[in-house]
MIMARDO-567055 format. One line per field, with one value per residue (C-alpha): residue number from 1; residue in one letter; x, y, z. Coordinates in steps of 0.001 Angstrom, whole numbers, plus 524288, in hexadecimal, padded with zeros to 5 digits. Example, Ala and Ser with C-alpha at 12.3 -4.5 7.8 and 13.67 -1.06 7.14 Angstrom:
2
nr <- 1:2
rest <- a:s
x <- 8300C:83566
y <- 7EE6C:7FBDC
z <- 81E78:81BE4
END
This chain:
359
nr <- 1:2:3:4:5:6:7:8:9:10:11:12:13:14:15:16:17:18:19:20:21:22:23:24:25:26:27:28:29:30:31:32:33:34:35:36:37:38:39:40:41:42:43:44:45:46:47:48:49:50:51:52:53:54:55:56:57:58:59:60:61:62:63:64:65:66:67:68:69:70:71:72:73:74:75:76:77:78:79:80:81:82:83:84:85:86:87:88:89:90:91:92:93:94:95:96:97:98:99:100:101:102:103:104:105:106:107:108:109:110:111:112:113:114:115:116:117:118:119:120:121:122:123:124:125:126:127:128:129:130:131:132:133:134:135:136:137:138:139:140:141:142:143:144:145:146:147:148:149:150:151:152:153:154:155:156:157:158:159:160:161:162:163:164:165:166:167:168:169:170:171:172:173:174:175:176:177:178:179:180:181:182:183:184:185:186:187:188:189:190:191:192:193:194:195:196:197:198:199:200:201:202:203:204:205:206:207:208:209:210:211:212:213:214:215:216:217:218:219:220:221:222:223:224:225:226:227:228:229:230:231:232:233:234:235:236:237:238:239:240:241:242:243:244:245:246:247:248:249:250:251:252:253:254:255:256:257:258:259:260:261:262:263:264:265:266:267:268:269:270:271:272:273:274:275:276:277:278:279:280:281:282:283:284:285:286:287:288:289:290:291:292:293:294:295:296:297:298:299:300:301:302:303:304:305:306:307:308:309:310:311:312:313:314:315:316:317:318:319:320:321:322:323:324:325:326:327:328:329:330:331:332:333:334:335:336:337:338:339:340:341:342:343:344:345:346:347:348:349:350:351:352:353:354:355:356:357:358:359
rest <- m:n:a:g:r:l:v:f:t:q:v:i:d:l:i:h:r:e:q:f:n:r:c:i:a:l:h:p:m:p:r:s:s:r:g:m:t:a:r:d:q:f:l:a:m:a:f:a:q:i:t:f:r:e:s:l:r:d:i:e:a:c:l:g:g:c:p:h:l:y:a:m:g:f:r:g:n:v:t:r:t:n:l:a:y:a:n:e:h:r:d:w:r:v:y:e:a:l:g:q:v:l:i:r:k:a:q:r:l:h:t:d:d:s:d:r:l:d:l:g:e:m:v:y:a:v:d:s:t:t:i:d:l:c:l:s:m:f:p:w:a:r:f:r:t:t:k:a:a:i:k:l:h:t:q:i:d:m:t:g:p:i:p:v:f:i:r:i:s:d:g:s:v:h:d:v:h:f:l:d:q:i:a:f:e:p:g:g:i:y:v:f:d:r:g:y:l:d:f:a:r:l:f:h:i:d:q:a:r:a:y:f:v:i:r:a:k:s:n:t:r:f:y:v:l:e:s:r:p:v:d:k:k:t:g:l:r:c:d:q:t:i:r:l:r:t:p:k:g:k:l:d:y:p:k:r:l:r:r:i:s:c:f:d:t:v:t:g:k:r:l:v:f:l:t:n:h:f:d:l:p:p:l:t:i:a:a:i:y:k:s:r:w:r:i:e:l:f:f:k:w:i:k:q:n:l:r:i:k:a:f:f:g:t:t:e:n:a:v:r:t:q:i:w:i:a:v:c:v:y:l:m:v:a:c:l:n:k:v:h:g:i:d:e:s:l:t:r:i:l:q:i:l:s:v:n:a:f:q
x <- 7C394:7C7FA:7C0FF:7CB01:7D6A3:7D94F:7D5C9:7E366:7E9B8:7E146:7E5A5:7F40A:7F26A:7F176:80068:80661:810C0:81AB5:8193D:81B71:827A0:82D2C:82B53:8327C:83D9D:83F90:842F3:847F9:84949:857A7:85453:84718:83EA2:83BA2:83009:82961:82A42:826F5:819D0:816E6:81A82:811A4:80656:807A1:80878:7FD53:7F53C:7F818:7F37B:7E713:7E2E9:7E782:7F18F:7F7C2:8054C:80EAC:809C7:7FBE0:7FFBC:8069A:7FAF9:7F0E0:7F8B0:7FD3B:7EF2C:7EB5F:7EA24:7EAFA:7F8D6:7FD3F:7F10E:7F3CC:8013F:809F7:8156E:81E07:81CB5:81585:81A7D:81C0E:82AE2:82BCB:822B3:82A15:83706:83179:82BA5:838A6:841DA:83AAA:83C05:82F8A:831EC:82CCB:81F37:82109:8238C:8179A:80FBB:813C6:80EEA:801C0:80113:80226:7F7E1:7EE68:7F03B:7ECEE:7E0B6:7DC28:7DF0E:7D0AB:7CD42:7C9BA:7D074:7C39F:7CA7B:7C803:7D58D:7DDEA:7EA2D:7EE17:7ECB8:7F5A9:7F569:80207:802B8:808B3:80435:80BFE:80BFF:80FF4:8194E:81EF9:82C98:831DA:82DE6:830C0:83CDC:8408D:83442:83741:82DE3:82EDE:835D6:82BC5:824CA:82715:81F75:81FDC:8194A:811E2:81355:80930:8049A:7F744:7EFDA:7E2D4:7DB39:7DD9C:7E21C:7EE3A:7FB79:8049D:81106:8147E:82081:82300:82BEF:82F50:82551:82EEC:82F97:8280C:81D33:8231E:82EB5:82544:8233F:83155:82E2A:821FA:822F1:818BA:81009:80EBB:800CA:7FDBB:7F7F5:7FE11:7F6D0:7FE14:7FB44:802EE:80D25:812D6:81418:821DB:8227E:82F17:8290F:81C42:823E6:829F1:81C0F:81923:825A4:82134:814ED:80C43:802A0:80125:7F678:7FB29:7F5BC:7FCF9:802D8:7FE38:80BE4:80DE0:811F6:80DC9:8089F:7FCD9:7FE6B:7F035:7E328:7D825:7C9D1:7C3A2:7B5E0:7B66B:7A983:7B0FF:7BA56:7C563:7CC23:7D6BF:7DDA3:7EAAE:7F747:802B4:81177:81945:81EB2:82A9D:83806:8387A:82AB0:82E22:83A1D:83308:826F8:82981:81CCF:80ED5:805C5:7F716:7F119:7E316:7DBF1:7CEF0:7C68E:7C3C6:7B5F5:7B818:7C3BD:7C140:7CF35:7D4AA:7DDB0:7E81E:7EDF5:7F9C5:7FABD:801C8:7F579:7EF55:7E55A:7DC0E:7D0D3:7D3A3:7C8C9:7CF25:7DC20:7D531:7CE5B:7DB70:7E10B:7D4FA:7D5F4:7E2C3:7DB03:7DB90:7E9B0:7E5B3:7DB74:7E612:7EE92:7E2D2:7DF0C:7EC43:7EE04:7E0A6:7E06F:7EE94:7F984:8028A:8017A:805A4:8113E:815BF:82434:82C25:836F1:8360C:835B6:82A74:82286:82486:82143:81481:81067:81327:80BDE:80077:800AB:800D6:7F4CA:7EDD4:7F0ED:7EC44:7DF6A:7DE47:7E005:7D5F6:7C9D7:7CEC6:7D3D8:7C843:7BDD6:7BB9B:7B3A8:7B729:7BFA5:7CDA1:7CA39:7BEE5:7C74D:7D1EC:7C7DA:7C27B:7D01B:7D3E5:7C974:7C99C:7D82E:7D766:7CAB0
y <- 8383E:84041:83B06:84119:838B2:82A1D:823FE:81E01:82B5B:83184:82705:82910:837D2:835CE:8354F:84276:8412E:8495A:84096:834B9:83AF0:83DA0:82F4E:82B3C:834AF:82E94:82158:822FD:8170E:813EC:810AB:81626:8106F:81A22:81207:81276:81D39:81B71:821D5:81865:80D15:81205:8144B:806AE:80003:80838:804C0:7F65E:7F7E7:7FF58:7F66F:7E977:7E5C0:7D84A:7D9BB:7E2C9:7DD6A:7E078:7EE82:7F034:7EAD5:7F35B:7FFEA:7FCE4:7FC84:8090F:8154E:81E51:81BCA:829E6:82EE2:8253A:82B4A:82144:826B2:81AAF:80D8E:80440:7F68A:7EB24:7EBAC:7FA07:7F809:7EC07:7F36A:7FF19:7F67A:7EF9D:7FB3F:807AF:8098D:80597:810A0:81A28:8147A:81386:82237:8242D:81BF3:824E5:830A8:82A01:825F2:8342B:8381F:82D71:830EF:83F2F:83B59:831F8:83B29:83D36:82EB2:82806:81C05:818BE:8191D:82794:8298E:835AD:82DB1:827E2:81911:81091:801EE:7FAA0:7ED13:7E560:7DC08:7D167:7D008:7C254:7C0AD:7B561:7B224:7ADDB:7BADC:7C3D2:7BDE4:7CB09:7CA84:7BDB3:7BC00:7AD9F:7A1E6:79FEA:7ACF3:7BB30:7C6DA:7D558:7DD1F:7E9C9:7F0FA:7FBB7:80674:80C02:817F9:81302:81E9B:81A8C:8107D:8162A:80F50:818B7:810AB:804A0:7FC19:7F00F:7E588:7D73A:7CDF1:7C9A5:7D71F:7D718:7E0FF:7E78E:7ECB9:7F595:7FD48:801FF:80960:8109C:81EC0:81EB5:82AB6:830A5:82EB8:82496:8174C:80B64:7FE73:7F182:7E313:7DAC4:7D777:7E4F1:7E2B5:7E70E:7EEBB:7F5DD:7FB1F:7FE3A:80621:80D9D:81144:815E3:81DF9:82466:828E8:82077:81606:807BC:7FD8C:7EFAC:7E248:7DB40:7CDBF:7C357:7C132:7CF78:7CF8E:7DB1C:7DF42:7E7F2:7F547:7F987:7F407:7FD16:7F8D6:7F572:7F29E:7E463:7E5AA:7ED54:7E1FB:7E7A3:7DE8F:7E70A:7F432:7F38A:7FB05:7F183:7F068:7E5EC:7DB89:7D5C7:7DC62:7DE1B:7E38A:7ED6C:7F184:7F2AB:7F99C:7FF6B:80734:80366:7FD69:7FCB6:7EF38:7EDF7:7E130:7DF88:7D4BD:7D56F:7D087:7CF64:7C614:7C098:7C3D5:7CB08:7D5F7:7DC7F:7E9A5:7F122:7FFDE:80BAA:81413:81597:8203D:81996:810F7:80258:8003F:80A9C:8035F:7F6E9:7FE30:803A6:7F5FB:7F0A6:7FB85:7F53A:7ECD5:7F843:7F55B:7E75E:7ECDB:7F53A:7E93D:7E1A0:7ECC1:7EE69:7DFB4:7DE0C:7EA39:7ED04:7E548:7E23E:7D357:7D107:7D8BB:7DDB2:7DBB3:7D2B4:7DBB8:7E247:7EFB3:7EBBE:7E634:7F228:7FB13:7F401:7F429:8029F:80623:7FDE2:805B4:8124E:80DA3:80AA6:81856:81EAB:81738:81B74:8299A:828ED:828CA:83514:83CA3:8398A:8373C:828F3:82300:814C8:80A4A:808A8:7FB8F:8018D:80CDF:8038C:7FB0D:806F8:80B9F:7FE51:7FEB4:80D50:8107A:8141B:81BC4
z <- 7BB9F:7AFD8:7A3D5:79A96:79E99:79F62:7AC72:7AD8D:7AB98:7B613:7BFAB:7BC71:7BDAE:7CC62:7CBAF:7C872:7BDD0:7C551:7D143:7C896:7C2AA:7D032:7D3D9:7C76E:7CA4A:7D7C1:7D1BE:7C3D4:7BB21:7B7F2:7A9E8:7A672:79BC7:790FE:78CD7:79A2C:7A446:7B29E:7B026:7A4F2:7ADCA:7B89F:7AF32:7A973:7B6B9:7BC44:7B054:7B2F9:7C10F:7BDAB:7B271:7B872:7AE1B:7AF60:7A92F:7A221:79532:79984:79CD1:78FB5:78810:78EF3:78E02:7803A:77B82:78285:77A00:785D8:78AB1:78902:78FF7:79B04:79CEB:79629:78E88:78CBD:7862F:78F52:78C79:7959B:7939B:7976B:7A2F9:7A7C4:7A6EA:7AE3E:7B8F3:7BAB3:7BA4B:7BE66:7CD0F:7D42E:7DDE4:7D39E:7D5B3:7E465:7E46B:7DBC4:7E543:7F072:7E8A4:7E6A1:7F4F1:7F924:7EF15:7F365:801B5:7FEFC:7F776:8021A:80D7C:81090:81064:81D14:8228B:82994:836B8:839D9:83F8D:83F7E:83C5D:82F55:82EFC:826A7:82434:8215F:81B4C:8102E:8059E:7FED4:7F007:7EBCA:7E058:7D8B0:7DDDA:7D094:7CA51:7D5DD:7DC69:7E280:7EB09:7F1FA:7FD5F:800C0:7FB00:7F049:7F055:7ECB2:7F1AB:7F447:7FF0C:7FDC6:80AD1:80BD4:814F6:8118D:815FB:81B17:815B0:8076C:80884:801FC:80280:80962:80973:80157:800C7:7F87C:7FDFB:7FC8F:80230:80CBE:8131D:81FF1:821AB:82DB0:825D0:81E7E:82B1D:82A5A:81DBA:8224C:826BC:83180:83247:83FEF:8449B:83A15:83D7D:836DC:8366A:83510:83516:83EB6:83454:8373A:845D7:84953:855FA:852B7:8462E:84D1C:85712:84BB3:84789:85559:8557B:848C6:85033:847B9:84BEC:8484F:8495D:8477E:84A12:85506:85443:85DA6:86363:86762:875BC:87E12:88B4A:88DC3:8941B:89351:88EB2:88ABB:88B06:87DE6:8792C:87526:86DD8:8636A:86138:8694E:872CC:878D8:87819:87F24:88110:8806E:8800A:8792D:8823D:87B51:87C33:86D6F:86D39:877E1:87036:86330:86886:87601:876C5:879FB:86FE6:86EFE:86D04:86820:8661B:85F33:85994:84B03:848E0:83A1D:83A9B:84813:84C26:857B3:85315:85B62:85789:85C6D:85B18:8609E:85F48:86CBE:869A9:86023:864DD:863E0:859E1:8512C:851E6:84DC9:842B2:83DFE:83CF2:8362B:82C00:827F1:81E4C:814BA:8117C:80E77:80521:7FED1:7FC5A:7F75D:7EE27:7E7C3:7E638:7E004:7D786:7D3D0:7CD88:7D8F6:7D925:7CAF3:7C602:7B8C2:7BC36:7C4E6:7C9DD:7D714:7D0B7:7C7BE:7D31B:7DBAE:7D033:7CD9D:7DBEB:7DD98:7D11D:7D60F:7E2C6:7DABF:7D345:7E025:7E503:7D85A:7D937:7E77C:7E31D:7D81F:7E09F:7E77C:7DBA6:7D2CA:7DD22:7D99A:7E497:7E1FA:7E82C:7E375:7DD4D:7D5DB:7D102:7CC2D:7C53B:7BE2F:7BA83:7B52F:7AA81:7A802:7A765:798F6:79A10
END
């Protein structure tokens, strides 16, 4: 990295200023704060994510004692009052748009990475994670009678893994509704857990000329059209072509499906998958589903390393702003090892940044 500039500044330079200004212009603030611009807000919140700050007062104290604020890019007065006002009133969609810019940048940088599956198609994993909140402090996020929560619905590119598509919703929104917002890529393979099993929506994926691999539910009713021989020594139990048996199933998914069953020696469970991809070997289909654990690692990483479980504000806008800035920080860290040739894990890079931001 460049030894002549602050480490924090070099990280922020991954975002081109003109791109940032275009994001701000898309969602202007009705009554802007002269004391804190959108860039100042982003810098302060990104600083809090990188250095693990605990509160607005903590952010104000650390930045107030820093002699390098101008070199870090700050131009306004960073106080907890200004930051709280900006988090509450500046549209969170500014940082969603910025996140989309960084997603495209990270995807370009990770184009040559391997998803370890050696397939010609792009493979995406789709899942969600629930972030628990206090009902008395976040009444707008009511989840159950005595509990509040929000959900982070995510689609990741398995080569990164880079989040390709993210939506934040109330905790009560079912996972399958997220499928209605995804623009499915022709030829792409989408991997789901059985919580996303909805045959009408799966047929929509098939109509988009994309593929899916999903774990079947035990109560799925079907009849077998064809059974292909399998080598049971590999853990496979069956490779079948099926059709759904119930009238609703026939209406929702009128075409054939492929059903693959295998025994997982690690968990001791028998897993059954449904897919519309008939060309790949059955073991490859099983390997595609097992690679889905990478999205679980993504959720685990951001929960352990970024501030998305404790929030600096209680309004919906403040919570969404903080989550999107956290995603932006993840993407910037994911870009660092490509831009600067840092051959380290994302956790290691963030640990180094946290104690060297002012260097």
